C-alpha positions as CSV (number, residue, x, y, z in Angstrom):
1,M,-63.6,124.0,229.2
2,D,-61.4,125.0,226.0
3,P,-63.7,127.2,224.4
4,G,-62.5,126.0,221.0
5,R,-64.2,123.1,221.7
6,L,-67.9,124.2,222.2
7,G,-67.7,125.9,218.8
8,A,-66.6,129.5,219.9
9,G,-63.1,130.9,218.7
10,P,-61.9,130.8,214.6
11,P,-62.6,128.1,212.8
12,V,-60.4,125.3,212.3
13,I,-59.4,123.7,208.6
14,I,-58.8,120.7,208.7
15,M,-56.8,118.8,205.7
16,S,-57.7,115.1,204.6
17,T,-55.0,112.5,203.8
18,R,-55.1,112.8,200.4
19,T,-54.9,116.7,200.7
20,L,-51.4,115.6,202.7
21,T,-50.2,113.2,200.5
22,I,-50.6,115.4,197.3
23,I,-49.0,117.8,199.0
24,G,-46.3,115.0,199.9
25,F,-45.8,113.9,196.5
26,V,-45.3,117.5,195.3
27,L,-42.4,117.7,197.6
28,V,-40.7,114.7,196.4
29,I,-41.4,115.9,192.5
30,A,-40.2,119.5,193.2
31,A,-37.1,117.6,195.4
32,M,-35.8,115.7,192.7
33,F,-36.3,118.0,189.9
34,L,-34.3,120.5,192.2
35,L,-31.9,117.8,192.3
36,E,-31.7,116.9,188.9
37,F,-31.1,120.7,187.8
38,L,-28.2,121.1,190.4
39,A,-27.2,117.4,188.9
40,R,-26.3,119.1,185.4
41,R,-24.5,122.5,186.4
42,P,-21.1,122.3,185.5
43,G,-18.8,121.0,187.9
44,S,-21.4,119.4,189.6
45,R,-20.5,116.0,191.9
46,I,-24.0,115.1,192.4
47,P,-25.3,112.8,190.0
48,T,-28.1,113.0,187.4
49,V,-31.3,110.3,187.8
50,G,-30.2,108.9,184.9
51,Q,-26.4,108.2,186.5
52,W,-28.4,106.6,189.7
53,L,-30.3,104.5,187.8
54,G,-27.5,103.1,185.9
55,Y,-25.6,102.8,189.4
56,L,-28.2,100.9,190.4
57,M,-29.2,98.7,188.0
58,R,-25.3,96.9,187.4
59,P,-26.3,94.2,189.7
60,R,-29.0,91.8,189.8
61,I,-30.3,92.6,192.6
62,G,-30.7,96.0,191.8
63,R,-32.7,95.2,188.6
64,V,-35.0,93.8,190.6
65,L,-35.8,95.8,193.1
66,I,-36.4,98.5,189.7
67,L,-38.4,96.3,188.7
68,L,-40.3,96.1,191.6
69,G,-40.5,99.5,192.3
70,W,-42.3,100.0,188.6
71,W,-44.3,97.3,189.5
72,W,-46.1,99.2,192.8
73,L,-46.1,102.2,190.8
74,G,-48.7,101.0,188.4
75,W,-50.4,98.3,190.1
76,H,-50.8,101.7,192.5
77,Y,-51.3,104.2,190.5
78,F,-52.0,103.6,186.9
79,A,-53.8,100.6,187.3
80,R,-57.3,102.4,188.7
C-alpha cells in the first residue's frame, strides 16, 4: 500500500477551488496590466485597452457583446 494513503509521510496541502479561482483572476489581471504597460511604450505595436475596446465597439455585435460582458460581470460579482 502507498504510505501516503494511510496518513504517514509528509502532510499534503490541499488548495480549495476558491483559492485557485482567486489565483487565476490575479494572474489574468496582472497580465492585463503588463500588456497595457507594454502597449504604452513609445513605438509599441500592441494596442492599448482603449484602442482594443474602440475596435470592438465599432460593429453593433461588438457593442452587444461588451454590454453582455458587463452584465455578466455585474451579475456575478457586484449583485451579491
